[in-house]
N, C-alpha and C positions, 0 to 999 in steps of 0.2 A: 620778478626782481630777485637778485642774488641775496639781498639782505633777508628776505623772507625764509629762505632755506637755512641760512646761518642762524636765524633767530631761535629755531627749535633747539639748537645745540649749545649756543653761547649764553643766552640769557635765561632768566627764570621763566617758568611757564606762562604767567599772566602778563608778561611784559612784551611790548612791541619794540623791536630793535630799530632805532632811527639812523644810527651812523656808527662806523667803525673807523678809528684813527690810530696810527702808530704813536707811541709815546716817545718823547725825546729821552734818550738814555735806555731805550729798550722797553718792550712790553706793548700792551694794547689798551686803548680806551674804548669802551663801549658806551653808547648813549642810548637810553631806552626810556619809555614811559608806560605807565599802566593804562590800559584802556578798559574802562567799565562805565556803565551809564550812571550808576549810583553806588554809594557806600553806606554802611550802617554805623551809626554812632556807637562807640564802645561803651558809653556811659548809660544811655537809655534805650538802645537798640532801635532807634527811629531811622528809617531810610532817609538819605539826604542826596539831593542832586545839586545843591547850591555850592558851587565852587567859588571861592573868593580869593584864592591865592595859589601860586605854584612855586615850588622851590626845587633846585637841583641838589641831590644828595649824593655824596661820594662814598662808594662801597668797595671794599677789597673783595675780589672773587678768586676762585680757584685758578692757579696758573695755567696758561695755555702754551703748550710746547716750551715749557720751562721759562716762560716770560711772564712777568707780573701783569695781572689784569685788573684794571680799575673800571668799575661799573658806575656810570653816572645815571641816576634815575630821576626823572622829573616827577616829583610827588605833588599831588594836589591836596590842598587844605579845604575842608568843607565846613560849612556853618550848620549847626544843628538847630532846627526851628523849635524843638521841644525844650531842651535844656539850655539853649542859648550859649553854647560853648563851641569853640572851634575844635576840629580834630583832623589829623592827618591820615590819609588812606594807608592801610596796612599792606604789606607786600609779603606774600607767601615765600618762605625761604630766607627771610630777614627778620630776626627777632627785634622787638621794639627797643629802641635805644642803642642798638648795636650798629657798628659801621662795617660789619663783615657779613658775608652771606653764610648760611649754614653749610654750604658746600665747602667753603674756605675753611671753616672751623673743623669739619670732618677730615679734611685733607691734613690739617695740622696735627690732629690726634693720630691719624694713621701714620704720619711720618715720624712721630715722636713716641709711639707706643712700642713696648718691648715685643719681641717676636712671640707668637702664640705657642711655639714649641719650647720645651725645656728639657734639660738633661736630668734624668732621674738616676740617683745612685742606687745600685743594687745592694740590698741589705740582707 
């Protein structure tokens, strides 16, 4: 399938690309989900397979061919049997609480950083 080849280049490593759609007004929307059998509770480190909810999260990603990329990720919420608290699965490349990928943030820093060379005055 063509999406499998694109998946390696377009989405984060642990995500499975489900669909690619053009955005109205330009750009691309990518739909993906994480595929893992279980996740570990961040509070008590207990493995959990108990999925009780799924949510779509909208993330800004690095531009593709100068067009904006929006990454929609279907994240699962797990129930921890030990601490009895829910938690959302983490995604490598996206910091907790952020709505941008680390690729996007690196791109912003690269675009807005001063050049590495500087003129030195001879003295």
